[in-house]
N, C-alpha and C positions, 0 to 999 in steps of 0.2 A: 504494500500500500504506500503510495506517495504521500509524504507529509513534510511540512516545514520542521526543521530541527528545533530543539529546545535550548534557550539561553537561560541558564540557571544562575540567578543572583544568590550567592552564598555569603551570608554574613554571620558574625558572631564575635563575642568579645575576645580580646587578646588572650592567648593561652588556652582557648577552648579546644584547639586541635584541628583547625580547618585543613592545614597542610597535610597532616597525617591521614585524615579521612579521605582527602582528595587522592593521596598516594595509593590508598587501597582501591579507590574507585577506578583510577586509571589502569591499575593492574587487571581489574576485572573487565573493564571496558576501554581498551586502548584507543578506540576510535573517537573518544570524547576529547574535544579541544579545550584549551585553557587560554583565556584572554590575558595577554601580557599588557600590563599597564604602562603608561608613559610617566616619566618623572624628570624633574630638573635637578634632583640631588645627585651628588657624585656617587659613582659605583663604589661599593664596599669590597674588600678583598674577597675574591672568588666569584663575584657576580659577573655574569656574562651579558653583554648587550643583546637584547632580543630574546633572552631567556628569563632572567630575573625581572628586567624592565627594558623598555625602550628608553635609553638615556638621551635626553634632549637638552639643549641649552634654552634659556628663557625666550630668546627670539624665535627659535623653532617652535616652542610650545605656543607662544602667542600667535604665530602664523596659523597654527592648527585651530586655535580658538576662533580666529577671524574667519577661517574657512568652514566653520561649523563641523569640524571633524570628530568632535568628542560626543559620546553619549553622556558623559558626566566628567566634571573636573573640579578641583578644589585646591586652595592654597593651604598647606599645613606646615607650620613652623618655618615659613620663608621659602619653602619649595612647593612646586606645583606637581600634582598627580592627576592623571586622567585616563579614561577608558575610551579607546578609539572605536568608532563605528565599524571600521574595516576589520577589527579584530573579532567582530560578532556577526554582522549582517551577512557577509558572504558565506560564512560557515552554516548558519541556519538555513539560508536559501538553498544550499547544497544538500539539505536534509540531515546534517550532522548536528550534534549537540556540543555545547560549549559552556564552561564554568566561568563565572565572573566573581572573583573574590574581592568584594568591596564592602565598605561599612554601611551603617544605617543611612547616613546622609547621602552617600553615593547611590544607594538603592532608591531613595526618594527621587533623586535627580534623574536616574535612568528611567524610572516609570513616567516621569513628566515628559522627558525628551522623546519617549517612544509613543506618546499619545497620538501623534499625527502621522505615524509610520505604521501602516497596517501589518507589514511583515513582522517588525520588531514587537509591536503591541501584542500580536498573537503568540509570539515565540517565548516571551518572558514569563518565567515563574520565579518565585522568591522562596528561599529556604533559610530559616534561622537556626543556627547550631548553638545549643546551650549546654553548659556543664550540668551534672547531676545536682550540684549545689554550689554555692559561693565558696564553701569550705574546700571543696575539691578543686575549684578553680585556683584558689589561693595556694594550695599544695602544689599544683602544676606550675604556677608561676615561680614559686620559691624553688621548686625542683630544678629549674633551668640553671640556677646559680650564676646568672649573668647580669643581674640587675641589682641596684641599690634598694634599700628599704623604702626610700622615698618614691622610686620609680614603681615598685610593686604596689604600694598604697594608691598611687595615682592610677595605675591600670585597673585596680579593683574598683575604684570610684567610677572610672569610665565604664567599666563592665556593668555596674549596677544601673547606670543611666541608659546604656545601650539596650539592656535586656528589657527595659520598660517598653520598648518598641516592638516586642515580639508579635503583637496582634496585627501589625502592618504587613506581615508576611503571609504567604499562602500556606506554608508548612513549617513545623517546628520539629527538630530532631534533637533528642537528648543524647549527647555523646558520652555515654557511660563506658562504652568499649568501641574502639575506632572501627574495627572490621564490621561490627554490627551496624554502626552508624552509616558506614559506606554502603552496606547492603540496603538500608532503608532509603538512602539517597538514590541509589540505582533504581529501586522500585518506583520512586516518585518520578524519575526521568522516564522510565519505561511507560508508566501509565499516562504521562503527559502526551505521548504520541497518539493516544486514543481520543484526544480532544477533537471535537468536530471543527473547531476554529483553525486547526493547523493542517487539515486535510486538503490536498489539492484537487481531489476528485472523489466521486462517490466510492465508498469502500467496497461495494459489490462489483465494481468494474475491475477486471484483471488486466 
């Protein structure tokens, strides 16, 4: 059956395990794409352009803003971040699925920017990944051993505010165990292909 692919907005607080869940998902479904964001910040050690991010200077980023090339963009701590339409629309038009790892604000902006685009409007679903509890989230953040006490407390405060937005999403997955969370995400994506809004033709036509 022909159908438009699904663009999955995946959000969740820092430390909830989005990267780990996606890693399991990509192993199970290697055909799923991942939207690589743009940023004007400098690459960190080990980051590869086009894999971690598309690294742009501020003039290049501004040119893309003026060309209406972004689904969403924002300035964070003096640097710009954004999701390119070309990272999403060609993939779903080819019938493939793609993950957009973006925050609550980015999700709101994507939904607004897609309102007048019938392809993207139909393809978008949103999934919010949450921890089993704030205590578990705190343990995960502390288990990294890479951040100061101040940074951990700031992330926990941000997490509480972000999780208040869970009802803005189509689905919620509790990430108690990453493989199981990935299976639930895969099931959501699979069921999204059965929506009438994404079908190109009558399902009884072979």
